[in-house]
N, C-alpha and C positions, 0 to 999 in steps of 0.2 A: 558541621557536616550533618547532612539531612539522613535520618535513619528510616529506611524502608523495609518492610517485610517482603521477602523474596516471593512468597505465595501470592500476596496481594499484587505485587508488580507482575507476575505472570498472568494474573487474571486481566489486569489492564493491557498487557501486550496482546493477549488473545482477543480481548474486545476490540482492540485497534485493527487487528487483522481481519476480523469479522466485518468491521464497519467498512473497512476499505473494499472489500469484496462486495458488499451490499451496494455501495455507491456505484462502483464499477458496473455491476449487473443493472442497476437502474439506469445508468447512462446508456448501456447497450440497448435496453428494452425501449427507452425513449427514442433513440435513433431508428431502431427497427420500426416503431409505431410511425414515426415521420416519414420513413421511406415507404412503408405500406401504404400510408395516406396519400402520399404523392403519386404512387403507381396506380391506386385506385381511382384518384381524382383524373389522371391522365386517361386512363381506360375508359372512364365514364365521360370523358370529354367535358368536365366541368370547367366553367369559366374561372379564370384567376380571381377575380373580385369575390366569387362565391367561397373559394377555398382559403383565401388570405387570412381571415380571422382565425381559422382553425390551425393554419400552418404557423401563424404568428404566435399562437398560444402554445404550440409545441416547441417552438424556438425558444421562447421565454423560460419554459419549464426546462429545457436543456441548459439553458445559461445559468438557471439557479442551482441545478444539479452541478454543474462544473464549478460554480462559485463555492458551494458547499464542500466539494472535494478539495479545493485548495485551502479551505478553513480546517478541515480535518487534518490535512497535511501539516498545516502550521501547528495544530495542537499537538501532534505526534512529535514535531520538532521541539516544542516547548517541553514535552514530557521527557524527551531525550536529554534535554539540558538539565532537567531536575535530576534524573538518573545519573549523569555525569558528576553531579555533586553530592552523591549519596554514598552510603556504605556499600552499595551494590554496583558501583561504577565499573568494576571488572566483569560483572555476570553478564553473559550474552542471552538475551531473551529472543533473539532471532529477529530478522527483519520482516515487518508486516507484509505478508503476501499481497501483491497488487497495490500497495501502498508505499509512499515514500517514507524514508527516514532520513535523518540529517545527523552529521557530525555536530556535536553540541556547540562548537565554535564557528560554524559556517551559518551563513544566512540563507543559502540556497539549498533546497532539497536534493538529496542524492539518490540515484536509483539503487536498488539492491543488487 
């Protein structure tokens, strides 16, 4: 059995919650920026070839954020698996706000 300290585990849970919120806020901001850029481009009647590189960079950045969000989700799932094999398996640390958690035996994330 894995022995975890409850205080340390609560810090990890809190950090996971904070990270999930930060990633979601970054995603929202990136989408807002892309939307604002498209609106400004249309209003200015800029040609598509002129705006394509900037729009492509925004889309690439968004894809990276989404990929990072999935990796954080996977790390939370793995931490949950560790918790399920520890002395604290019955302790509830709460579901990370805005982030997925998973039952240790499942491969797919479950929403809170």
